[in-house]
C-alpha positions in Angstrom: 0.0 0.0 0.0 1.3 3.3 -1.0 0.5 6.9 -0.1 1.3 9.5 -2.8 2.7 12.4 -0.8 2.4 14.6 -3.9 -1.4 14.4 -3.8 -3.5 16.6 -1.5 -5.3 14.8 1.4 -9.0 15.4 1.1 -10.8 15.0 4.4 -14.3 13.5 4.4 -17.2 13.8 6.8 -17.9 10.5 8.6 -21.0 9.6 10.7 -20.6 6.9 13.3 -23.4 4.6 14.4 -23.0 2.1 17.2 -25.7 -0.6 17.0 -26.4 -1.9 20.5 -29.1 -2.6 23.0 -26.6 -2.0 25.9 -24.1 0.6 24.9 -24.4 4.2 26.0 -22.0 7.1 25.2 -20.0 6.5 28.4 -19.1 2.9 27.3 -19.1 3.1 23.5 -15.5 2.0 23.2 -15.9 0.9 19.6 -17.3 4.2 18.5 -14.6 6.0 20.5 -11.9 3.9 18.7 -13.3 4.7 15.3 -13.7 8.4 15.9 -10.1 8.7 17.4 -8.7 6.9 14.4 -10.4 8.8 11.6 -10.1 12.2 13.2 -6.4 11.6 13.8 -6.1 10.8 10.1 -7.6 14.2 9.3 -11.3 13.3 8.6 -14.2 15.0 10.3 -17.0 13.6 12.6 -20.3 14.5 10.9 -22.5 13.0 13.6 -22.6 10.1 16.0 -25.5 7.9 17.3 -26.2 4.8 19.3 -29.1 2.9 17.8 -30.9 -0.2 19.2 -30.6 -3.6 17.4 -33.7 -3.0 15.2 -33.8 -3.1 11.4 -36.3 -0.3 11.1 -34.4 2.0 13.5 -31.1 1.3 11.9 -32.4 1.8 8.3 -34.2 5.0 9.3 -31.0 6.6 10.7 -29.0 5.4 7.7 -31.5 7.0 5.4 -31.4 10.3 7.4 -27.6 10.4 7.1 -27.6 9.2 3.4 -29.9 12.2 2.6 -27.6 14.6 4.5 -25.2 16.3 2.1 -22.8 16.9 5.0 -22.3 13.1 5.4 -19.9 11.4 3.0 -19.5 8.1 4.8 -21.2 6.1 7.5 -19.4 3.5 9.6 -21.4 1.3 11.9 -20.1 -1.0 14.7 -22.2 -3.9 16.0 -25.0 -6.1 14.9 -23.0 -8.0 12.2 -22.9 -11.4 13.9 -25.3 -14.4 13.4 -27.5 -14.2 16.5 -31.1 -13.2 16.4 -30.4 -9.6 17.5 -27.7 -9.0 14.8 -29.6 -7.2 12.0 -27.2 -4.5 10.7 -26.6 -6.2 7.3 -30.3 -6.5 6.8 -30.8 -2.8 7.5 -27.9 -2.0 5.0 -29.6 -4.2 2.4 -32.8 -2.0 2.7 -30.9 1.2 1.9 -27.9 0.6 -0.4 -28.0 0.9 -4.1 -24.8 -1.1 -4.6 -23.2 -3.6 -2.3 -19.4 -3.7 -2.0 -18.8 -7.4 -1.3 -15.0 -7.1 -1.3 -15.1 -5.1 1.9 -16.6 -8.0 3.9 -14.4 -10.5 2.2 -11.3 -8.5 3.0 -12.4 -7.8 6.6 -12.8 -11.5 7.3 -9.4 -12.2 5.8 -7.9 -9.5 8.0 -9.8 -11.0 11.0 -8.5 -14.5 10.3 -5.0 -13.3 11.3 -6.2 -12.2 14.8 -9.2 -14.4 15.6 -8.7 -17.5 13.4 -11.6 -19.3 12.0 -14.0 -17.3 14.2 -13.8 -14.7 11.4 -16.4 -16.7 9.5 -19.0 -15.5 12.0 -18.7 -11.9 10.9 -21.2 -10.5 8.4 -19.2 -7.2 8.0 -20.5 -5.6 4.8 -20.4 -2.4 2.8 -22.3 -0.5 0.1 -23.1 2.8 -1.5 -26.4 4.8 -1.4 -27.0 8.3 -2.9 -23.3 8.9 -3.1 -22.6 7.9 0.5 -20.4 5.1 1.5 -21.7 2.6 4.1 -19.4 0.3 6.1 -20.6 -2.2 8.8 -18.0 -3.5 11.2 -18.5 -5.8 14.2 -19.0 -4.2 17.6 -15.7 -5.1 19.3 -13.1 -2.4 19.6 -10.5 -4.8 18.2 -12.6 -5.4 15.1 -13.2 -1.7 14.6 -9.5 -1.1 14.9 -8.7 -3.8 12.4 -11.3 -2.5 10.0 -9.9 1.0 10.1 -6.2 0.2 10.4 -6.1 -2.5 7.7 -8.8 -1.3 5.2 -10.6 2.0 5.7 -7.5 4.1 6.6 -6.2 3.4 3.1 -9.4 3.4 1.1 -10.6 6.6 2.7 -7.3 8.4 2.0 -7.4 10.3 -1.3 -3.7 9.8 -1.7 -3.7 6.0 -1.6 -2.4 4.3 -4.7 -3.3 2.7 -7.0 -6.9 3.8 -6.2 -9.2 4.6 -3.3 -12.9 5.2 -2.5 -12.5 9.0 -2.1 -11.4 9.5 -5.7 -14.6 7.8 -6.8 -16.9 10.0 -4.8 -17.6 12.6 -7.6 -18.8 9.7 -9.8 -21.1 7.8 -7.3 -24.2 9.6 -8.4 -23.7 9.3 -12.2 -26.7 7.1 -12.6 -28.9 9.7 -11.0 -27.8 12.5 -13.3 -28.5 10.4 -16.5 -32.3 10.6 -15.8 -32.3 14.3 -15.2 
């Protein structure tokens, strides 16, 4: 992975959603880890919320942020496992226009190094809706750190070579302009 120091860093606005029935701001260590990492990298916190494990509530907040022009990217933590309460991927599927399957595949490969075959239990996922990137990470601070440090730190850096998600942002709504 390579950062082109000749290119200008373009900060983006990131909203953080923690999906949990038990977390509150005082103990949202996963959300804290993500905010610390991306603000240290130069990005901006657009908004932050804790939402209960409910498909309708998660999808509604996602839609609100997707429709907000001040939000470029949404990162969620929690709700990506296989238990009955884990419904974040189902909420994502209700709102995205395009899935980014490689994100979940790469996240599980990264996780394999730290948690072994337990990585198969993760349903980490990603997509795009109305020009906004959506990334769903598991709820553990370790998983959030791995997701940022090994994938998102690079893909959300406009200087990353050979390509990155940020440089594609101006083209994410091309399909919407064609009908206008």
